[in-house]
C-alpha positions in Angstrom: -16.7 -16.8 -3.4 -17.7 -18.5 -0.2 -21.3 -17.6 1.1 -20.9 -15.6 4.6 -23.6 -16.1 7.1 -26.5 -13.5 7.2 -27.1 -11.2 10.0 -30.6 -9.5 10.5 -30.8 -5.8 10.6 -32.6 -4.6 13.6 -31.6 -5.1 17.3 -34.0 -4.7 20.0 -33.7 -1.8 22.4 -32.6 -4.3 25.0 -29.3 -5.0 23.2 -27.7 -1.7 24.4 -25.4 -3.7 26.7 -21.7 -2.9 27.1 -19.3 -5.2 25.3 -15.7 -4.4 25.6 -13.5 -5.5 22.9 -11.4 -8.4 24.2 -8.8 -7.3 21.7 -8.4 -3.9 23.3 -8.4 -5.4 26.7 -5.7 -7.7 25.9 -3.4 -5.1 24.8 -4.0 -2.9 27.7 -3.2 -5.8 30.0 -0.2 -6.6 28.0 0.9 -3.0 28.8 0.4 -3.7 32.5 -2.6 -1.5 32.8 -6.3 -2.3 33.8 -9.7 -0.8 32.9 -12.2 0.3 35.5 -15.0 -2.1 36.4 -17.4 -0.2 34.1 -15.1 -0.8 31.1 -14.6 -4.4 32.1 -18.3 -5.3 32.4 -19.5 -7.3 29.2 -22.7 -8.9 28.2 -23.9 -11.0 25.4 -25.7 -9.2 22.8 -29.6 -9.5 22.6 -31.0 -11.5 19.9 -31.6 -9.4 16.7 -35.0 -9.3 15.0 -36.4 -7.7 12.0 -35.8 -7.6 8.1 -33.7 -10.4 6.3 -30.3 -9.8 5.1 -30.1 -7.6 2.0 -29.8 -8.8 -1.6 -27.8 -6.8 -4.1 -24.8 -6.0 -1.9 -21.4 -5.7 -3.3 -19.3 -8.7 -2.8 -15.4 -8.9 -2.1 -13.1 -11.3 -3.9 -9.3 -11.8 -4.4 -8.2 -10.9 -0.9 -4.5 -10.5 -0.6 -1.8 -9.3 1.9 -0.3 -6.1 0.9 2.0 -5.7 4.0 2.4 -7.4 7.3 3.6 -5.6 10.5 5.7 -6.4 13.5 3.4 -7.4 16.2 6.3 -7.9 18.7 7.0 -4.1 18.2 3.4 -3.2 18.8 2.6 -2.3 15.2 -1.3 -3.2 15.6 -2.6 -1.4 12.7 -5.4 0.9 13.6 -6.2 3.2 10.8 -5.7 3.8 7.0 -5.0 6.9 4.8 -4.3 6.1 1.1 -1.7 7.6 -1.0 -1.5 8.3 -4.9 0.9 5.5 -5.7 -1.3 2.7 -4.4 0.3 2.6 -0.9 -0.8 3.7 2.4 -0.2 5.5 5.8 -1.1 3.5 8.8 -1.5 4.4 12.4 0.0 1.8 14.8 -1.7 1.8 18.3 0.6 0.6 21.1 3.9 1.1 18.9 3.0 4.9 18.7 4.0 5.0 15.2 2.9 6.1 11.9 4.0 3.7 9.1 4.1 3.9 5.4 3.3 1.1 3.2 4.4 1.4 -0.4 2.6 0.1 -3.4 4.9 -2.9 -3.6 4.2 -3.8 0.1 7.4 -2.3 1.4 7.3 -0.6 4.8 8.9 2.4 6.6 8.4 3.9 10.0 7.6 7.8 9.6 7.5 8.7 13.1 7.4 7.1 16.5 5.9 9.1 19.2 7.6 9.8 22.7 5.9 8.3 25.8 4.6 11.1 28.2 6.4 11.8 31.2 3.8 10.0 33.2 4.2 6.9 31.1 0.7 7.6 29.5 -1.1 6.0 32.4 -3.6 9.0 32.4 -4.8 8.1 28.7 -8.6 8.0 29.3 -10.0 4.4 29.7 -7.1 2.4 28.2 -4.3 3.8 30.4 -1.5 3.7 27.7 -0.6 6.2 24.9 -1.5 5.3 21.3 -1.4 6.6 17.7 -5.1 6.2 16.3 -6.4 8.1 13.2 -4.4 9.1 10.0 -5.3 11.4 7.3 -3.3 12.9 4.3 -3.9 16.1 2.5 -3.2 16.7 -1.4 0.2 18.1 -0.8 1.5 15.1 0.9 1.2 16.2 4.5 0.4 13.4 7.1 -1.7 14.3 10.1 -2.4 11.8 12.9 -3.9 11.6 16.4 -2.1 10.9 19.5 -4.0 10.0 22.7 -1.7 10.3 25.7 -3.6 11.8 28.7 -2.1 14.5 30.5 1.4 15.9 29.6 0.4 18.1 26.6 0.9 15.5 23.8 -2.8 14.7 23.0 -4.4 16.1 19.9 -3.7 16.4 16.1 -0.1 16.2 15.0 1.1 17.3 11.4 4.2 15.6 9.6 5.4 17.9 6.7 6.3 16.0 3.5 10.0 14.8 3.9 10.2 15.7 7.5 10.9 13.4 10.5 9.6 15.8 13.2 6.0 16.1 13.6 4.3 19.2 15.1 1.2 19.4 17.4 -1.0 21.8 15.6 -4.2 20.9 17.4 -3.9 20.3 21.3 -6.8 18.5 22.7 -8.0 18.0 26.4 -6.1 15.5 28.5 -9.4 13.8 29.2 -10.2 13.1 25.4 -9.7 10.0 23.5 -9.3 11.2 19.8 -9.8 8.2 17.4 -10.8 9.0 13.9 -9.4 12.0 11.9 -11.1 13.6 8.8 -9.9 16.5 6.6 -13.1 18.4 5.6 -11.6 20.4 2.9 -14.8 22.5 1.9 -15.5 23.3 5.6 -11.4 24.2 6.2 -11.5 22.1 9.3 -10.6 19.0 10.7 -13.2 16.6 12.4 -12.2 14.2 15.2 -14.2 11.6 17.0 -13.6 11.5 20.8 -14.4 7.9 21.8 -14.5 8.4 25.5 -16.3 11.8 25.6 -18.7 10.5 22.9 -18.2 13.6 20.8 -17.1 15.0 17.3 -14.5 17.9 17.7 -13.7 20.3 14.9 -10.6 22.5 14.5 -9.1 24.7 11.7 -6.9 23.0 9.2 -4.4 25.7 10.0 -4.2 24.6 13.4 -5.4 26.1 16.7 -8.1 25.4 19.5 -10.6 22.8 18.9 -14.4 22.9 19.8 -17.0 20.4 20.2 -19.1 20.0 16.8 -21.5 17.5 18.1 -22.3 15.7 21.4 -25.3 14.0 20.5 -26.5 11.2 22.8 -26.4 8.7 19.9 -22.6 8.7 19.7 -22.1 8.7 23.7 -20.3 5.6 25.1 -22.1 3.0 27.2 -19.1 2.0 29.5 -16.2 2.0 27.2 -16.0 3.6 23.7 -18.8 5.5 21.9 -17.9 7.5 18.8 -15.3 5.7 16.8 -15.2 5.7 13.0 -15.9 8.8 10.9 -16.6 9.8 7.5 -18.2 12.8 5.3 -20.7 11.7 3.0 -23.6 13.2 1.0 -24.0 16.2 3.1 -23.5 14.5 6.5 -21.1 13.4 9.0 -21.4 9.6 9.7 -20.1 8.3 12.9 -20.0 4.8 14.3 -20.7 3.9 18.2 -18.6 1.0 19.3 -20.5 0.4 22.4 -23.9 0.5 20.8 -23.1 -1.2 17.6 -24.5 1.6 15.5 -23.6 4.0 12.5 -25.2 7.4 12.9 -25.9 10.0 10.5 -25.3 13.8 11.5 -26.5 16.4 8.8 -24.2 19.3 8.2 -26.2 22.6 8.3 -25.5 25.3 5.7 -23.7 27.1 8.4 -21.5 24.0 9.1 -23.1 23.2 12.4 -24.4 19.8 13.3 -27.9 19.0 12.5 -30.2 16.5 14.4 -28.6 13.0 14.5 -30.3 9.7 13.3 -29.1 6.0 13.7 -28.8 4.7 10.4 -27.9 1.0 11.0 -27.9 -1.1 14.3 -26.7 -4.5 15.4 -23.0 -4.0 14.2 -21.6 -5.2 17.4 -17.9 -4.0 18.1 -17.9 -1.7 15.1 -14.7 0.3 14.5 -14.2 2.0 11.3 -16.3 2.0 8.1 -16.3 3.5 4.6 -18.6 3.9 1.7 -18.5 1.7 -1.5 -19.4 4.6 -3.9 -22.8 3.1 -4.5 -24.9 5.7 -2.5 -25.3 4.9 1.0 -23.8 1.3 1.0 -21.2 0.9 3.5 -18.4 -1.7 4.6 -18.0 -1.8 8.1 -15.0 -3.2 10.1 -16.1 -5.4 13.2 -13.3 -5.4 15.6 -14.6 -7.9 18.1 -15.6 -10.7 15.7 -13.0 -10.0 13.1 -15.4 -9.4 10.2 -16.1 -7.1 7.4 -19.7 -6.5 6.9 -21.5 -4.9 3.9 -24.3 -2.4 5.1 -27.2 -1.8 2.6 -28.8 1.7 2.4 -31.7 0.5 4.5 -29.3 -0.4 7.4 -29.6 -4.3 6.7 -26.3 -6.0 6.6 -24.3 -9.3 5.7 -20.8 -10.4 6.6 -18.5 -10.4 3.6 -15.2 -11.4 4.8 -14.2 -12.9 8.1 -11.5 -15.0 9.9 -11.4 -17.5 7.1 -10.2 -14.6 4.7 -7.4 -13.8 7.3 -9.2 -11.1 9.1 -8.0 -10.7 12.8 -9.3 -7.8 14.9 -10.5 -5.8 12.0 -10.0 -2.2 12.8 -10.3 0.0 9.6 -11.4 -0.2 5.8 -11.1 2.3 3.1 -12.3 1.9 -0.3 -10.7 3.4 -3.3 -12.3 2.7 -6.9 -12.9 -1.1 -6.9 -10.5 -2.0 -3.9 -11.0 -2.1 -0.3 -8.0 -1.8 2.1 -8.5 -3.5 5.3 -6.3 -3.6 8.6 -5.9 -6.3 11.0 -5.4 -4.7 14.5 -4.3 -8.1 15.5 -4.5 -7.5 19.3 -5.0 -11.2 20.5 -2.2 -13.4 21.0 -1.1 -15.2 18.2 -2.8 -12.6 15.5 -0.8 -11.0 12.8 -1.3 -7.4 12.0 -1.5 -6.8 8.4 -2.8 -4.7 5.6 -5.1 -6.6 3.2 -6.7 -5.5 -0.2 -10.0 -7.1 -1.5 -11.7 -6.5 -4.9 -15.2 -5.1 -5.1 -17.3 -7.2 -7.4 -20.8 -7.8 -8.5 -23.9 -6.7 -6.4 
């Protein structure tokens, strides 16, 4: 496999500049919207310093396309929930869709969400409605997030097996931007990142009113998106912060409450989603801005494993199952091709 370039682990404190994803900016402009001045400000990241890139990280090989999507229809792949047959459920940003990908690569649209009465222009920061995170329970029900501003459509939606009519089971405030969705079965709750509010919300799996689980400053935005990706691992909730390029660990107390947060990794510019490889705290992270998939060692140091040469374009999500990593192309820049790719985890 081709050697990828190394990225040092630590970033100086002066690196907390705002970098807006040109991918997301491009799709907002295409939708006829504009970000505010704070969201449009950008700066080059400060130089990184510190430890060398890690040895012994997992490698990825045999990258292949499982499915391609229709960019002209707004099928910009944002999130992944795997299914037992080797397929997946994908959230599509501007198409406002949930799409199923079968194990053979065939696709079907499960649901297309309606546009709010106001056109979705009140959706925080981005100004257009979008489907973001997806999840699937053991019974086959599909859950997904819809960010739509005012109008009563923002929140967690449930699509029962075999149904074509989704149900809003957890309404969320209009000023939230729900992004990643997690089913915490032992805790009998959903966990949701709110990118514009810089919070993690919780809500009962049976539905009902949500409440803020954590609003720690480490997951707050710095002009655009804060809390983004979300995973539950080894007694803690892990959250990526897009603006700050970090992964944050928030321990779960015995009561289920959030413990004191700590930054686990830095220097991950434009980080979106991430997942654990199954080897302790080793992580694969999707960097949206640079179209890269990065391996993050347990000590927080990291190295690029896949990039544009491997077909990544606006990388939005990664999910690991066994020795396979499923990766989505958000493909939000002109000429990009949204797709679901699969790579093999090897070595390390």
